[in-house]
BANU-745676 format. One record per residue: x, y, z of N, C-alpha, C in turn; residue in three letters. Coordinates in steps of 0.001 Angstrom, whole numbers, plus 500000, padded with zeros to 6 digits. Layout:
% BANU-745676
XYZXYZXYZALA;...
% end
This chain:
% BANU-745676
122182058830670304123604059355670890123537060033671689MET;122914060893672392122755061562673362122583060472674484TYR;121079059095674249120671058544675480122282057389675799LYS;122965056961675068123923056403675080124705057129675755ILE;124830058402676102126377058266676550125544059088677823LEU;124393059287678098123882059402679403123720058157679933ASP;123511057108679473123354055716680104125026055264680652HIS;125610055409679930127365055183680120127868056315681420PHE;127082057217680847127624058315682563127190057968683625ASP;125866057390683306125442056936685017126098056164685763VAL;126207055201684981127235053428685322127823053824685499ASP;129328054711685265130177055157685535130311055967686742HIS;129062056527687202128953056856688804129033056026689500ARG;127730055254689156127492054252690503128855053520690630LEU;129412053158689669130623052458689917131590053223690964LEU;131823054245690748132473055170691387132154055142692882TYR;130908055502693236130442055275694430130397053471695012LEU;130198052586694254130204051344695073131786051242695369ARG;132635051674694502134015051477695180134239052340696575ASN;134101053059696307133999054439697657133558053336698831ILE;132370052829698752131475052193699793132456050586700056PHE;132610050024699052133517048802699737134952049218700162VAL;135281050558699771137027050626700610136571051149701795PHE;135191051930702111134747052367702979135011051163704646SER;133815050538703919133542049342704676134503048080705148MET;135879048291704405137092047133704407137679048159705249SER;137931049534705212138731049676706223138082049645707926PHE;136624050219707962135877049585709092136092048639709953LEU;135868047501708639136416046330709069137445045854709708ILE;138409046050709374139814046025709457140659047015710901VAL;139607048089711142139934048790712374138945047972713306GLY;138218047539713088137103046631714284138128045321714523MET;138995044699713933139585043710713874140378044194714876VAL;141191045121714588142476045694715068142672046128716288TYR;141341046649716579141204046999718048140614046334718952PHE;139527045294718242139325044129719340139870042814719252GLN;140806042454718292141251041215718432142909041678718947LEU;143503042336717603144847042254717976145024043370719429VAL;144607044361719405145141044976721079144071045142721591LYS;143277044175721599142145043691723119143162044106724269ALA;144217043112724384144760042556725534145232044067725990ASP;145582045069724907146201045843725471145241046930726244GLU;144187046979725423143421048168725909142545047469726976TYR;142712046303727576141731045904728605142405046319729508VAL;143968045873729815144841046289730612145179047683731106ASN;144585048493729777144656050054730225143667050888730801MET;142350049740730735141031050228731254141468049709732761ALA;141892048364733035141926048416734686142852048516735323SER;144099049300734624145360049765735205144921051476735670ASN;144110051922735141143882053443735334142106053501735266ASN;141790053681736477140250053528736170139354054675736987ARG;138217055080736694137850056305737576136788056168738406LEU;136808056705739624135972055899740872134887057245740999ARG;133972056973741422132587057888741596132426058174743090VAL;132776059371743884132333058715745512131265059819745456ILE;129836059455746609128848060454746331129330060821747760ARG;129407062055748432129545062890749250128397063371749959LEU;127423063120750822126286062928751199126569064430752459LEU;125276065799752055125274066734752582125263066464754151SER;125642067511755057125177067099756107123328067948756227PRO;122388068021756893121742068313757168120826069389757644ARG;120314070021757483119707071882758000119662071432759686GLY;120087071524760451119670071779761894118447072417762035ASN;117791071866763115116038072162763608116574072727764868ILE;115998074348765293115621074872766755114781075194767026HIS;114386075612768234113053075859768642112766077417768505ASP;112327077791769360111781079455769053113213080326769985ALA;113849079849770698114984080252771501116451080347770872SER;116188079488769993117507078486768917118000077760769508GLY;117368076935770684117954075306771172117921074631770452VAL;118963073655770009119166072645768963118077071528769241PRO;117476070886768312116280069958768583116897068970767941LEU;117698069126766792118003068222765626119377068796764969ALA;120327067996765149121978068304764749122332067315763978VAL;123528067281763563124732066390763258125749066026763734ASN;125995064706763433127688064679764408128203063850762900VAL;129919063480763084130301063086762263130653061906762773ARG;130227060605761482130930059719761882131277059035760344THR;131546057787760433132533056936759717131601056058759301PHE;132048055862757538131731054275757296132570053845756227GLU;132881052064756086133822051495755400132915051856754009ILE;133705052078752816133078052010751503134051050998750727LYS;133746050261749337134341050129748606133512050445747216THR;134134049319746240133398049670744879132966048035744600TYR;131925047878743984131251047063743464132486045837742766PRO;133139046178741905134146045697741414134957044648741490MET;135244045358743003136366045420743981136144043905745042ASN;134458043618744914134383042634745994133104041575745066LEU;133899040515744860132897039973743854132693038690744456ARG;133794037904744532134103036423744893133238036429745703THR;132985034766746608132534034437747822134126034440749024ASP;135093034514748430136369034965749815136348036179749733GLU;136545037149748860136230038339749332135393038827750031GLU;134211038482749876133041038801750599133601038050752357PHE;133612036749752150134108036409753797135450036879754282ALA;136547036973753440137302037671754420136967039458754794GLY;136206039953754182135533041022755083135376040926755709THR;133835040247755710133313039942756981133876039777757988ALA;135201038796758297136243038334759242136802039459759704ALA;137054040368758698137983041178759270136760042472760047LEU;135882042458759758134698043509760405134348042552762187PHE;134309041409761885133920040612762874135126040696763899ALA;136258040597763910137365040492764449137463042306765197ARG;136538042958764487136697045012764860135197045219765987HIS;134570044096766120133144044388766578132183044948765864GLY;132329044365764359131254044861763583130232043791763138ILE;129188043555763480128975041782763226127940041765761975PRO;128843041576760721128267041278759271128773040169758957MET;127815039435758495128307038085757672128455038515756203THR;128844037244755507129128037368754316127351037387753291SER;126813037046753563125390037364752892124928038334753400GLU;125589039480754610124394040736754675125655041772753859ASP;126354041454753623127219042215752644126987042290751425LEU;126953040884750932126248041386749645124854041497749228LYS;123734041454750418122902042009750134122826043517750150GLU;123800043863750878123960045648751537124413046006749763SER;125562045129749014126383045927748032125190045776746942VAL;124246044735746741123332044471746121122280045596745523ASP;122184046042747070120746047272747276121522048214746870LYS;122922048509747064123144050066746870123826049938745664GLN;124027048498744816124847048746742803124051049568742304TYR;124555050436741940124045051386740488124889051480739369ILE;126544051441739535127480050839738615128966050446739064ALA;129550049672738331130696049006739352131766050242739539PRO;131374051408738725132458052394739666131988053088740646TYR;130613053559741068130150054165742078130003053323743405ARG;130770054035744375131183053338745990130086052906746107ALA;130352052044747053129041051244748326129570051643749495VAL;128528051643750505128795051469752087129158050184752331SER;129552049510753133129937048379753843129498047959755140LEU;129948049262755722129660049483757444129357051288757806ALA;128837051538758658128851053126759137128357052969760427GLY;128349054242760853128199054903762396129271054501763100ASN;130427054269762423131942053918763151132445055119763567LEU;132924055056764913133968056012765450135058056350764586THR;136102057315764946137209057522764588138204056811765275LEU;138273055716766628138701054981766659138413053918766495ALA;137329053328765968137272052224765398137554052099764021GLN;137348053645762901138310053441761876139671053535762342ILE;140005054121762912142066053617763316142200052306763710SER;141350051750764290141486050418764609141595049183763362ASP;140597049517762440140344048824761486141542048803760198LEU;142043050082759921143231050579758985144531050467758980VAL;144511050226761000146017049572761285145490047927761070MET;144810047449760686144527045705760816145497045335759273ASP;146371044070759780147305043814758267146238043345757325PRO;144805042417757517144224042425756995143399043569756065ASP;143505044542756235142251045875755825142654045915754481PHE;142163045785753168142486045405751602142652047256751226SER;143287047161750517143558048419749841142158048625749073GLN;141243048144748602140262048225748132139105048444749100ASN;139617048924750296138575049266751004138869050943751790LEU;138253051527751959138858052990752203137417053501753145PHE;137893054309754245137003054931755103136201056214754356PRO;135397056495754998134705058035754566134005058524755429SER;134006059804755815133043060696756486131936060650756506PRO;130747060414756998129248060783757344128987061684758169VAL;127578062294757586126309062843759068125778062156759416TRP;126071061987760851124533061490761123123553062212762063ARG;122406061819761848121317062771762739121389062777764331ARG;121247063586764968121080063148766759119853064001767359ILE;119221063860768024118070064385768608118476064669770206TYR;119245065616770588119613066005771679118230065844772978PRO;117282066223772671116112066211773726115056065039773646THR;115746063576772966114954062790772854113791062894772764GLY;112612062145773555111479062150773586110812063235773939ALA;111286063875774058110877065290774621109850066071773276LEU;110466065894772074109575066963770982109708065618769723VAL;109775064406770045109809063496769153108764063495767912ALA;107052064100768533106108063925767737106040064868766749HIS;107327066402766885107292067251766303108212066921765520VAL;109474066702765877110668066542764979110705065643764037ILE;110347064323764894110346063136764008111395062406763830GLY;112320061571762755113014061222762790113594061099761118TYR;114869060878761147115481059893759812115582058493759479VAL;115315058065758528116471056857758052116516056173757067GLY;116941055194756761117501055123755288116141054965754343GLU;116499055310753362115290055165752138115169054176751854ILE;114053053507751901113095052715751130113255052288749938THR;113081051031749412113153050632747869111729051214747203ARG;110276051236748149108830052148747732109705053927747371ASP;109983054186748425110600055410748678111224055834747543GLU;112476055345746848113282055202746033112350055195744755LEU;111388054247744740110651054362743051109717055408743173GLU;108847055946744180108172057180744165109221058598744002ASP;110184058394744459110564060072743957110642060432742392GLN;110439062054742443110317062482741318111969063234740935ARG;112161063940740904113717064134741360114973063604740953ASP;114902062129741452116170061057741414117066061547742122MET;116959062295743117117873062806743836118301061818744699TYR;117496060567745392118319059656746069118978058560745570TYR;119777057872746553120005056518745924119947055719747214GLN;120146054388747081119902053168747978120795053917749172ALA;120706053689750001121815054056751399121259055204751802GLY;121016056028751693120588057601751854119902057681752807ASP;119709058736753747119252059051754858117667059844754409ILE;116669059683754797115763060699754653114578060934755753VAL;113869061900755543113241062309757228111869061068756841GLY;111831060694758135110561059861757815109132060035758817LYS;109166061125758983108463061611760188108399063263760457SER;107449063926761194107339065131761206107941066340760703GLY;108867067055761203109233068211760548110728067613759460ILE;111211066713760130111971066020759128111744065591757838GLU;110172065224757963109874064274756611109019065820755888ALA;108341066562756923107957067709755500108764068291755366MET;109788068630755727110331069483755036112057068880754755TYR;111906067880753927112983067705753498113833067768752359GLU;113165068453751474114075068844750613114944070285751000GLU;114230071122751852114862071940752421116138071724753556SER;115923070770754195116822070328755362117619069438754539LEU;117425068357753212118778067362752950119520068408752369ARG;119316069322752051120848070033751137121551069284749574GLY;122590069359749248122720068934748025124220068525747760VAL;123732066591747535125080066260747720126031066718746490VAL;127320066031747476128723066669746354129632065218745354GLY;130077065203745339130573064143744384132521064611744288GLU;132981063391744541134667063188744052134550062018743479GLN;135252062195742120136108061670741236137275061523740937VAL;137745060601741210139336059664741652139824059036740765VAL;140619059111740104141669057541739524142399057377739851GLU;142165055777739974143374054587740893143384053612739623VAL;145017052925740740145089052102739681145050050713739810ASP;145316049634739301144830048318739111144645047690740433SER;145044048059741497145040047700743442144310048907743184ARG;143581049521742969142424050561743912143641051541744431GLY;144502051944744605145105053100745146145131054220744369ARG;144589055149744837144255056459744273145832057092743608ARG;145456057916742429146630058338741424146625059819741370LEU;145369060380741705144578061480741422143257061843741695ARG;142916063256741699141891063932742127141629064118740736ASN;140166063780740125139742064249738784139301065562739139VAL;138041065256739888136837066510740181136518065801741270ASN;136149067486742522135426067474743375134478068721743648TYR;132997068032744037132268069032743979131844069146745318ASN;131974069978746386131616070292747482129921070039747705ASP;129859068681748983128328069114749450127784070620750239PRO;126747070390750246126118071815750416124924071571751503GLN;125484071798752602124610071840754028123099072237753892LYS;122400071316754483120925071889754141120261073091754766GLY;119383073838754741118524074522755300118480074592756951ASN;119031075271757564118206075619758772116960075615759083ASP;115885075111760113114397076040760715114526076424761713ILE;114109076791761998113666077503763351112243077348763483LYS;112003076405764601110414075930764830109944077163765753LEU;108459077585765622107681078642766465107683078059768175THR;107873076346768276108161075652769292108314076276770888LEU;108341076256772000109018076564772663109347075396774050ASP;110664075552773511110938074221774720110856074103775737LEU;110574074941776795110962075222778075109429075006778048ALA;108811075823777733107503075345777752106587073859777452ALA;107446073311776614107230072138776329107634070714777251GLN;108849071205778306109024070549779466108379070736780274ARG;107871071640780697106384072436781728105029071508781102GLU;105111071234780269103841070787779579104067068904779742ALA;105105068529779874106060067215780105105619067105781829LEU;106114067825782526105566067979783536104211067884783790ARG;103527068671783485102183068724783981101518067395783209LEU;101515066684782601101295065258782075102058064289782126MET;102839064119783742103428063042783699102470061899784351GLU;103173060563784068101954059657784406100739059442783423GLY;100614060087782948098790060291781969098990060166780475ARG;098156059472779779098021059533778280097393060206777741LYS;097615061472777001096538062171776417097548063060775361GLY;096986064673775653097734065497775082097368066935775809VAL;098428067365775360098618069046775868099050069604774648LEU;098433070693773818098881071641772814098355072964773226VAL;098941074021772739099330075234773086099542075820771868ALA;098846077239771311098996078039770380098642079190770523MET;099315080079769687098975081514769379097729081436768695ASP;096505082389769267095423082465768867095307082907767355VAL;096242084130767354096123085166766203097210084509764796ASN;098327083783765070098946083577764269098929082295763863ASP;098457081374764565098715079737764363099583078971764869GLY;100850080389765189102216079469766064102186078469767137SER;102208077004766745102713076372767667103821076459769051VAL;103433076733770173103978076982771360104499075628772062ARG;103306074753772286103276073451772841102913071989772422VAL;103345071255772188102493070203771209103451068868771662PHE;102397068305772931102695066819773652102030065800773309LEU;102477064883772690101516063588772498102296062827773929SER;101484061990774796101926061797775689101506059934775527SER;102078059067775809103969058907776126104597059185774567PRO;105571059088774761106603059787773304107516058247773499SER;108595058884772709109525057562772522110860058298771922TYR;112039057837772235113295058583772004113567058142770085ASP;113640059165769509113856058839768093115267058759767685PRO;116293058661768554117636058256768216117896056866768118ASN;117934056146768535117600054610768602117028054332767132PRO;115951054743766392115141055008765228116459055600763906LEU;116840056615764161118299057132763124119385056353763060THR;119502055750764190121098054853764217121579053688763846TRP;119957052824763528119794051623763764119229050673764687GLY;117790050238764598117152049812765890116644048092765571ILE;117349047186766530117198046106765749115454045480765787SER;115201044668764983113463044453764478112659043882765858LEU;113686043394766996113140042884767611112468044333768854LYS;113749045518768810113117046628769385112361047259768717ALA;112011047273767497111125047942766454109737047560766832TRP;109218046081766596108324045433766830107900045638768093SER;108286045964769509108397046089770667107344047428770782ALA;108199048234770242107754049899770280106403049775769266LEU;106178049210767829104608049418767297103636048294768279LEU;104227047433769153103752046650769767103110047491770855ASP;103543048048771595103345048451773095101975049363773226ASP;101181048115774080099708048804774136099791050782774557PRO;100277051317775148100148052816775246100578053491774002ASP;100962052990773069100946053483771487101692054787771552LYS;103546054631771458103894055994772235104195056384770785PRO;104143055476769890104873056579768257103324056950768075MET;102086056950768155101108057691768003101232058985768147MET;100626059881767218100751061803767397099304061632767741ASN;098769061583769024097587061731769598097177063448769217ARG;098115064360769073097558065676768661096835065925767289VAL;097395065483766239096955065558765487096597064120764378ILE;096701063049765195096309061306764666095661060679765443GLY;095426061240766381094107061393767479092451061119767274GLY;091608060443766567090452061009766610089673060787767745ALA;089179061528768456088074061318769809086736061834769548TYR;085662061405770308084459061977770667084944063543771573PRO;084967064339771072085131065812772124084190065964772856PRO;082614065468773038082148065382774100082007067128774199GLY;081577067352775500081028068659775546081639070051775334SER;082898069773774843083470070909774502083292071364772717VAL;082873070438772396081741070485771295080781071556771285PHE;079862071894772421078818072411772107078815073759772074LYS;080002074781771713080366076007771630079975075936770130VAL;080191074386769118079654074591767276078530074633767871VAL;078014073909768324076829073444768356075739074630768749THR;076204075449769998075624076598770216075633077663768613ALA;076915077804768186076855078538766908076079078346766354ALA;075799077308765591074572076795764568073436077322765645GLY;072894076786766629071584077501767482071389078907767071LEU;071959079751767119072140081024767077072258081455765933LEU;073118081039764921072491081262763591071696080964763366MET;071029079982763242069836079567762696068642079976763236GLU;068646080778763963067863081415764832066557080506765658ASN;067217079329766072066683078329766894066394078725768402VAL;067505079135768636067729079755769947068023081250769918VAL;067386081852770810068547083410771323068397083735772531ASN;069053084733773347069240084804774776068377084772775557THR;066781084915775383065583084610775614065458083597775477LYS;065610082487775343065355081020775093065496080351776219THR;064817079576776793064792078798778126064525077177777919THR;065313076399778633064756075088778503064913074181779829VAL;063437073572780095063638073036781751064310071940781903PHE;065312071700782281066446070500782096065517069420783810CYS;065029068294783412064922067790784971065527066595785270PRO;066479066975784201067757065400784541068037064749783230GLY;066982064570782359066772063717781041066104064213780092TYR;065950063384779058065298063901777786064916062726776820PHE;063293062723776732063251061529775821062749061585774546ARG;062933061065773179062400060775772169062386060304771280ILE;061023060172770409061274058233769542060058057616770151GLY;059528056862769613058387056392769970058859054846769374ASP;058917053695770243058826054396772065059778054853771891PRO;059783055930773117060427057004773699061539056626774217PRO;062757056876774019063938056587774542064740057790775254ARG;065059057253776591065589058343777292067495058584777385THR;067616060230777170068957060242777436069223061518778366PHE;070484060890779411070556061725780536070942062739780620ARG;071250063782781276071821064842781258072854064603782582CYS;074598064753782345075657064474783200075010064613784597TRP;074445065341784831073787066181786429072208065179786416ARG;072325063987786809070920063700787516069842064067787699ARG;070137064883788271068733065703788999068593066592788348SER;069193067175787298068741067778786451069171069111786930GLY;069231070174786289069591071892785976068057072845786255HIS;067530072596786161066160073350785950066044073930784966GLY;065946075534785035065171076219783849066656076708783284THR;067105076532781758068429077282781420068499078163780481GLU;068950078758780065069095079546779298070453079275778365ASP;070759080047777135072464079375776478073314079838777170ILE;073592080961778061074338081507778753074598080146780356TYR;073385080122780754073882078788781500073974077426781280GLY;073285077202779511073377075672779316075259075743778896ALA;075781076730778164076933076846778423077746076197779373LEU;077336077216780592078084077251781765077881075928782717ARG;076895075086782785077194074508783405076620072776782807ASP;076629073337781572077367072314780188076048071064780106SER;074577072043780423073323071230780569073540070076779471CYS;073622069107778895073060068148778414071420068530777912ASP;070645068456778577069428068791777903069392069594776669VAL;069780070809777234069342072099776427069744072019775218PHE;070920071026775202071637071164773397071154069255772925PHE;070540068549773709069438067881773172068207068189772703TYR;067896068777773030066420069356772769066407070166771441GLN;067009071682771687067478072467770362068263071511769502ASN;069233070812769753070121070221768828069143069519767647GLY;067826068740767840067053067981767443066203068896766617VAL;065775069864767237065332071626766444066120071767765044LYS;067611071949765461068155072576764427068438071211762977LEU;068781070159763899068577069087762594069816068772762494GLY;070300067539761566071764066917761592072665067690760377ILE;071821068167759422072494068487758240073310070402758411ASP;072012070848759266072619071772759849073818071793760813LYS;073644070985761487074628070652762712076021070293762417LEU;075959069464760931076919069209760030077744070547759286VAL;077127071011758628077279072340758165077752073526758864GLU;077421073500760029078238074602760840079337073750761482TRP;079641072566761724080963071734762171081546072070760953GLY;081099072435759677082358072124758433083187073545758631ARG;082000074641758864082415076047758983083560075983759975ASP;083474075284761185084564075634761686086019073950762153PHE;085600073733760615086981072741760364086742071338760662GLY;085551070866761115085213069393761570085291068752760714VAL;086122067612760533086108066459759533087174067363757946GLY;087923068332758581088928068466757182090458068258758208GLU;091293068418757376092817068549758304093017069770757975ARG;093575070523759522094138071346759852095075072337758818THR;095471071352758248097144072413757397098231072226758038GLY;098554072123759349099621071822759882100789071220759327ILE;102045071775759282103162071672758702103942070252759196ASP;103134069117759300104001067920759711102811067001759402ILE;103074065637758576102563064766758202102082063635759362PRO;100798063217758854100242062376759834098830062870760210GLY;098063063557759633097018064459760580095689063531760173GLU;094796063705760760093717062820760560092466063855760375SER;091560063262759642090573064278759550089600064323760681ARG;089852062874761269088508063284762455087164062492761441GLY;086154062363762012084706061874761412083835063058761864THR;082925063714760440081978064670760771080670064167760563ILE;080656062415760228079475062044760293078341062624759594ALA;077305062172760215075803062782758981075234061584758368GLY;074056061972758015073066061114757497074007059831756638GLY;074382060956755307074749060193754189075946059384754731GLU;076488059998755669077650059099756150077499057718756318TRP;076494058068757480076324056744758267075609055503756935LYS;074789056310756266074155055284755059075287054394754553ARG;076406055358754010077112054746753579077591053793754341ASN;078466053921755370078835052947756242078087051754756859ARG;077188051953757225076505050855757976074867050510757515THR;074749051494756364073486051103755443071931051308755814GLY;072215051994757293071236052535758123070690053796758252GLU;069509053848758459069192055705758192069609056496759648PRO;069874057635759388070002058682760751068595058707761378TRP;069345058363762915067886058530763475068101059938764710TYR;066891060096765693067266061316766047067597061000767046GLN;067812060360767381068470059418768807070022060285768202GLY;070538059884767476071925059752766423072228061806767003ASP;071041062166766155071289063825766529071595064242768122THR;070834063522768758070837063927770057071999063783770832VAL;073188062730770329074201062615770596075555063073769911ASN;075061063939769082075577064599768137075875066297768697TYR;074512066456769084074499068069769613075374068149771033ALA;075767067090771547076957067002772676078075066750772358ILE;078193066427771263079838065897770873080280064607771024GLY;079147063327771050079102062314771121078789061557769784GLN;078378060208770063078616059227768815079386059321768158GLY;078756059085766641079982059389765670080811060110765283TYR;080406061106765749081258062641766105082824062358766398LEU;083762062495765489085489062015766153086182063645765321LEU;086848064340766815087533065488766132088605065023766944MET;090299065576766552091395065612766827091422067212768075THR;092430066610768617092849067847769917093332069243768993PRO;094024068972768037094157070064767307093055070976766259MET;091972070187766523091113070723765666090496071558766689GLN;090341071610767935089094071492768822089892072716769064LEU;091613072931768952092160074096769760091935075165768332ALA;091731075074767186091580075916766253090416076406766689LEU;089096075760766639087925075748766974087681076849768477VAL;088361076790768992088625077704770330089246079169770322TYR;090723079127769082091204080041768664090438081008767909ALA;089245080191767204088642080929766291087559082161767277ALA;086778081552768209086277082320769474086909083142769855PHE;088326083019770411089570083474770948089867085041770016ALA;090066084808768685090502085316768118089186086620767068ASN;087928086245767640086883087039766929086357086244765354GLY;086971085191765195086126084340763877087097083805762805GLY;088687083847763091089235083455762342090301082237762816LYS;089576081236761605090260080067761895091550079454760741LEU;092360079918762232093894079914761574094104078620761166VAL;095836078507760494095914077206760057097105076985760832VAL;097418076233762135098687075977762653099990075748762298PRO;101162076388762636102139075662762086103366075782762864ARG;104511075383762653105746075114763343106838076207762594PHE;106976076042761384107936076606760495107728078476761136ASN;108434079185761607108782080282761811108602080961760774SER;109262080812759502109139081448758475107737081610757242GLU;106875080415757887106160080031756976104750081847757343LYS;104566082063756496103444082889756810102112082431757348ALA;101589083544758359100314083020758797098927082990757921PRO;098063081941757823097034082073757365095723081566757941GLU;094614081783757618093082081558758138092466082185757298TRP;091174081391757617089483081890756859088918082413757737ARG;087751082944757684086846083636758472086017082543758907ASP;084821082326759849084095081696760176082813082484759782VAL;081957082013759846080800082735759689079713083655760661LYS;080440082795761258079310083662762998079432084649763088VAL;078134085344763501078138087132763340079259087099765190SER;079557088458765002079783089168766317079308089101767177LYS;078080089597767375076805089341768374076986087649769143ALA;076797086583767956076419085448768598077764084852769254ASN;079274085131768259080255085242769173080527085501770530MET;079943086710770891080147087571772162079276086653773338ASP;077732086400772672077340085393773199077868084274773652ILE;078433083606772844079253081872773550080130082506773869ILE;080852083765774031082279083798774732081760084135776261ARG;080774084755776328080579085041777706080005084153778297ARG;079120083122777841078783081689778254080023080888778875GLY;081052080699777774082113079895778260083137080744779485ILE;083344081929779177083452082228780457083323082225781822ARG;081885082304781822081391081869782723081564080655783536ASP;081800079377782400082492078041782769083448078351784234VAL;084436079094783727085561079289784708085414079966786063VAL;084265081036785745084352082138786811083033081426787842GLU;082218080611787207081399079840788241080659078429787777ARG;081360077870786908080467076988786634081399075616786483GLY;081409074598785529082179073668785639083507073716785667THR;083913074757785240085837074957785330086098075635786178GLY;085554075793787063086156076679788317087784076681788348ARG;088274075337788323089297074602789163090323075420787971LEU;090316075667786939090920076609785893090836077983786333ALA;090225078602786764090911079656787177091459080042788571GLY;092224079488789079092862079260790141094298079360790086THR;094393079584789177096482079893788624096676081539788078TYR;096225082184788601096766083447788374096343084059787152GLY;095818083577786232095319084036784597093475084074784548VAL;093215084670784115091650085057783819091573083879782375GLU;091069082717782554091041081661781655089287081316781329VAL;089211081414780132087762081134779223087680080299778542THR;087067079216778903087461077652778472085936076750778391GLY;086149076004777948084982074626777997085191073051778994LYS;084709072922779941085063071010780512084398070193779240THR;084772068872779515084208067830778528084641066675779250GLY;083631065799779302083853064611779626083112063595778669THR;084284062638777849083614061935776788083764060509776895ALA;082445059860776481082143058261777004083545057587776027GLN;083681056800776534084766056202776106085013054371775905ASN;084428054344774465084289052731774318085087051437775203SER;086531051949775136087281051500775788087659051303777168GLN;087050052079777597086974052116779548086808053190779892GLY;087381054034780945086841055662781716086873056283780499ASP;086113057268780907085968058645779932087306059308779867ASP;087054060043778991088297060963777986088205062128779129HIS;088583063057779516088719064065780202088884065141779169ALA;088579066302779133088855067527778281088258068498778624TRP;089578069556778141089372071459778435089956071768777532PHE;089498072787776803089844073831776028089612074927775955ALA;090280076032775876090033077349776476091463078056775978GLY;091262079545776651092381080226776411092548081456777231TYR;093394082376776842093745083132778189094502084515776977ALA;094303085448777659093354086272779360092092086353778506PRO;091220086331779592090365086375779077089517087418778201ALA;089970088890778214089878090129777508090444090270776436ASP;091761089381775794092283090264775429093380088860775003ASN;092812087788774317093537086749774159095014086212773431PRO;095335085769774107096633085235773211097256083992772910LYS;096936083164773645097261081547773533095431080713774100TYR;095646079740773507094477078680773207095449077287774075VAL;094952076838774710095385075657775277094012074412774948ALA;094456073157774746093601071751774596094212070707775618VAL;093220070432776974094128068943777662093024068195777201ALA;093812066991776874092821066052776724093514064618777510LEU;093048063930778395093580062889779246092772061735779054ILE;093523060661778751092631059398778052092025058497779607GLU;091048058314779553090485057865780803090908058393781726GLY;090832059876781349090749060731783172089822061035783795GLY;088418060661782988087140060671784033086753062061783738GLY;086723062985784578086027064426784296086903065184783974SER;086357065871783179087492067041782499087330068619783244GLY;086523068609784222086432069681785387087761069555786327SER;087969068363786894088874068174788172090247067306787035SER;090493067252785944091742066398785713092244067021784820THR;091617067171783383091740068362782226091748069561782475ALA;090789070203782861090982071684783596091929072164783871ALA;092563071925785356093720072054785896095216072296784760PRO;095047070876784075096183071254783049096812072315782258ILE;095648072346781816095316073727780486095819074861780995ALA;094980075131781999095138076359782875096149077155783249ALA;097386075514783904098481075700784092099516076154782944GLN;099032075618782238099833075387780652099523077222780499MET;098331077691780003098214078708779771098997080220780846LEU;098668079551781906099676080633782677100717080889782998ALA;101816079768782805103091079438782483103456079921781345TYR;102806079888780080103120080932778748102739082479778739LEU;102109082902779373101530084454779641102581084762780410LEU;103420084030781715103845084512782592105468084550782058ARG;105987083778780936107000083737780161107179084214778952ASN;105812085150778889105968085480777398107102086480776959ASP;107568086443775981108702087526775799108322088630775647ALA;
% end
């Protein structure tokens, strides 16, 4: 009896639930038919008659100034013509817009417009740019044209200009439209097609700080694209300004000193790494790259045999020649291969190997008997040949690393080369050949496989000037100074400092001492497989209380004594005379 009642009760409940389910489904189906079929036209009209449009408002980038507040990168307001992708669909609409632009001196074809819209397309209600870099006069002329469609509208934008042109191009860099690869690589999804980003220099290194925060305007428009009301508005926020350590007046002086030459002139505070002068010659004007450059002009710039876009200060790797001898000297002294009493007789050549190979001193008649002081003062190759072989390549490489050879300096702009520290393992991996003693002979005087950037050499000489700190060079004045200690003892530092002071007082660098300041430094003449020898000078001033280090490199300049030394010395004199 009880079991029968239980089954009856369960069946009753299931029937009840089934009826509810059937009723609910019937209600949903009727609703779908009503809204999607019966009322379809009405809702389509409502959607087309009142639409939301989203306009992305790009922020002005932060300005970049030199150490005295002189503007190096600023913004100007220009205009662009925008539309919504949904309002520009047919070939006739593209052709009409292209014809309108052509009448007002804007050379864009229908195909150009289609490509631009496709590249920027995200959603039909997000505005895209059709033409940019327009002046107020051009915009006024356009909107007065009877054929100017209500689906087009002008929008103010900020564009970058560089008032100093080519003078600081390798420091500041330039901005340009973001590429497809850059869009795919971005982590924070901040950018969209058509946005402007830093491409090189400070513009690229500090992109996140300089770019600011984009704004957004949401408007409601009717079926003709006419604005009905603003729904929402978020102001764009300007990017942060950056003040550099660079001295524009000193940079102009560097340009004067290097006029007509290919090479580098760089100067830096020896204690905190703040870069005061940074000249890579020749240079280029970044303004056309920012505002739009033709493919022909871009190709000509890249193919220029003088390589104006190459940042020689940090991207050029050169054999350092005799300016490297201070590193070799540090290794010789620290490993007790030589001391102040060690002497070598220089007959003008050095022979090594079986059969013997002859390596010449730069002074063919020889220097006679030289100690460590005289070898540095006279740049005696034979002294460093003979003792470099005793030290060995492994120790030479080890002491090179202590001074940052083969490492990036950490300067706050991109594009830095490590150079080549070489050594036995490096040569085997690269050439499959063993390291010979002749390779060590060349290495000891900064030749052979060894390559360094001028910035790396500036740090080496700054370390001797400041008592043993390998500083990190910097442009951003708000960036805290950084350094690490080198392993050379104070006593051995003093020996090398005395030797390179003698270089200027009575050695190969005497011309560097004729400009009213006491300079300490080293000349160098490095063999160049592409032509005439490169001329080097690296040094600091004042000799007793160093403030600045300077490095001059003249490509194909011949003798460092006569070509590079006067340029570096004049740069140091200028900085000290005008020091605030």
